[in-house]
C-alpha positions in Angstrom: -12.9 34.3 -3.6 -11.3 37.6 -2.7 -13.0 37.6 0.7 -11.5 34.2 1.5 -8.0 35.6 0.7 -8.7 38.7 2.9 -9.8 36.5 5.8 -6.8 34.2 5.4 -4.4 37.0 5.4 -6.1 38.6 8.3 -5.9 35.4 10.3 -2.2 35.1 9.4 -1.6 38.6 10.7 -3.7 38.0 13.8 -1.7 34.9 14.7 1.5 36.8 14.2 0.4 39.6 16.4 -0.7 37.3 19.1 2.5 35.2 19.1 5.1 38.0 18.8 3.0 40.6 20.7 2.5 38.1 23.5 6.3 37.6 23.9 6.8 41.4 23.8 4.2 41.9 26.4 5.7 39.3 28.6 9.2 40.7 28.4 8.5 44.4 28.3 5.4 44.8 30.5 4.6 41.7 32.7 8.1 40.7 33.9 9.2 44.2 34.9 5.8 44.7 36.6 6.2 41.6 38.7 8.6 43.4 41.0 5.6 44.7 43.0 4.5 41.2 44.0 6.0 38.9 46.7 9.3 37.3 45.5 7.9 33.9 46.3 4.8 34.5 44.1 6.8 35.5 41.0 7.7 32.0 39.9 4.1 30.9 40.5 2.7 33.7 38.3 5.5 33.2 35.7 4.7 29.5 35.5 0.9 30.1 35.1 1.5 32.8 32.4 3.9 30.6 30.5 1.6 27.6 30.6 -1.3 29.7 29.3 0.8 31.5 26.7 2.2 28.2 25.3 -1.3 27.2 24.4 -1.8 30.4 22.5 1.6 30.0 20.9 0.7 26.5 19.5 -2.6 27.8 18.3 -0.9 30.7 16.5 1.6 28.3 15.0 -1.2 26.1 13.6 -3.0 29.1 12.2 0.3 30.5 10.7 1.1 27.2 9.0 -2.3 26.7 7.6 -2.9 30.2 6.4 0.7 30.5 5.2 0.2 27.5 2.9 -2.9 29.1 1.5 -1.3 32.5 1.1 1.7 30.9 -0.7 -0.4 28.9 -3.1 -2.6 31.9 -3.9 0.6 34.0 -4.6 2.1 31.4 -7.0 -1.2 30.8 -8.7 -1.7 34.5 -9.5 1.8 35.9 -10.1 5.1 35.4 -11.8 7.2 35.1 -8.7 10.7 36.7 -8.8 13.7 34.7 -7.5 14.2 37.2 -4.7 10.7 36.4 -3.4 11.6 32.7 -3.0 14.9 33.5 -1.3 13.2 35.9 1.3 10.4 33.3 1.8 12.9 30.6 2.4 14.7 32.8 5.0 11.4 33.6 6.7 10.5 29.8 6.8 13.9 28.9 8.3 13.6 31.6 11.0 10.0 30.6 11.8 11.1 26.9 12.0 13.7 27.9 14.6 11.0 29.7 16.5 8.8 26.7 16.5 11.7 24.5 17.7 12.2 27.0 20.6 8.5 26.7 21.5 8.7 22.9 21.3 11.8 23.0 23.6 10.0 25.1 26.2 6.8 23.1 25.9 8.1 19.6 26.0 11.7 19.7 27.5 11.3 22.5 30.0 7.8 21.5 31.0 6.8 20.7 34.6 7.0 17.0 34.1 10.7 17.3 33.2 11.5 20.1 35.6 14.1 18.1 37.6 16.1 17.8 34.4 15.5 21.3 33.1 18.1 24.0 33.2 17.8 27.1 35.4 14.6 29.3 34.9 16.8 31.9 33.2 17.0 29.6 30.3 13.3 30.1 29.5 13.8 33.9 29.7 16.7 33.7 27.2 14.6 31.5 24.9 11.7 34.0 25.0 14.1 36.8 24.2 15.6 34.8 21.4 12.2 34.0 20.0 11.0 37.6 20.2 14.2 38.7 18.3 13.6 36.0 15.7 9.9 37.1 15.5 11.0 40.7 14.8 13.3 39.3 12.0 10.4 37.4 10.6 8.3 40.6 10.4 11.2 42.3 8.6 11.4 39.4 6.1 7.6 39.5 5.7 7.8 43.2 4.8 10.5 42.3 2.2 8.0 39.8 0.7 5.6 42.7 0.1 8.0 44.6 -2.1 9.4 41.7 -4.1 
């Protein structure tokens, strides 16, 4: 049973790294590097990257939800959980829910089908920056769970 818990936690961490790391890569490496390509090609590349990344984001969300439920139930089954753990966990879940809503907004409202109704492209950049900041907060809250 211990190996299942290890694999579950590993999958949870892997999905976290892929989602938050992907946003960090996009903002800190890919976007600044796009300056070397033709200005007309930047939106094309940006759109392609966004479409591919959204697929990974949704996959990561699914893995995080499923493994998170398992991790939570294993924790409450094995320990006497202090109140602070519940408070920090609630905060983590609220922030993660906001992140999921941002991904849903980008995926379904700012998608290509609704492009005529979508706001300026800068909106997506602001949302990605917001989600990266929230993801960093989730990592901080997660580290708080490890010490409570």
